[in-house]
N, C-alpha and C positions, 0 to 999 in steps of 0.2 A: 458507554460504548467500549470500555476497556476489555470487556469479555471477548471482543472480536480480535484483540491483539494478543491475548494470552498464549503462552506456549501450549501447543495442543498435542505434543508427542507424535503419535502415528497418524493423527488426523490433520489434514491441511488446514491452516488458518483460512478464514473466510476472505474471499476477494472483496475489496471495497465496492466493486460494482454490485455485488449481491446485496450489500447493506443499502445502497442507494435504491436498487430495484425493488427490494422486498420490504424495506422498512421506511426509509426517508421519504421517497416520492409518494407512496400510498398515504402515509401519514399527513403529508402536505397537500394531497389531492392533485399532484402534478404528474404530467407525463414528461418524457425525455425532451420533447420539443420545447415546452414551456420552461422547463428547468434550464435548458441550454440557453435560451434567450435571456433568462434572468441572471445567469452567471457569465454571459458574454462569450460563449463558445458555440461552435456549430453543433447541430443536432447529431451529425455523424461522429464528431469527437466524443461527445457524451455517450452516445449509443455504444461505441466501441468499449468504453469502460463498463457500462451497465451489462453488456454482453460478455464481459470478462475476456475481451480480445486485446485490451490495452490496460496498462497500469495507470495509477495516479501519479502524475509528475509533480514536482514541487510547485509549479505554477497552478496546476489544477487543485492541489491540496490547499493553496491559499484561497482560491475561489470557493471551494467546497466548505472550507473551514469558516469563512465569512458567511456564506449563504446559510449553512446549517447552524451556525452559532456555536460550534464546538471547537473551533480552532484548527489550524492546519496540521498540528502535530498528530492529532488522532488519525488523519488520513494518511500521513506519511508512515506512521507506525503500523497501520494496517497493511499498507502496501509492502513495507519492508519485511514484516513477519511473513507475509504470503510469499514474497520473492525468495527469502532465505530458506524457508521450509522446502520450496521446490528445488532450489539449488542444492540443498543438503541431500535431497532424494536422488538427485542426478549425479553428484560427484562426492558425496560424503565419504565413501570408502577410500577414494583417492586422497582426499584431504587428510584422513586419519593417518596415512602413511608419511605425510610430510613432517620432517623433523624441524623444530624451531631453530632459527639461526642463532648462533652464539657470537657475541662481539669478540673480535680478535685483540682489541686493546681497550683500555679504560676510557670511558666517555668523559670528555672535558667540555663543559658548556662554554660557549663563546663569551 
């Protein structure tokens, strides 16, 4: 599933809900209702992710990682890539103008 997390340049990374809707659930022969029951969340909660209306939280990543057998980090990475790409589209030009902070004195570890 690493291909879903790769940097995609001008194309947005795939939302984790798309992966669930188009790959995982069909492969397992499951609908949202059954999958939600099996991972211990409401149908509405899972539907919002599958409909790309909500992101994958750390708690949901733990559930999906266990259920799908691919670990939570895959789901967190997909969501982070998706969120960062969209944030970069929104405020990237503003961020480019920010100058990095420079320390005023030598750092001394405690």
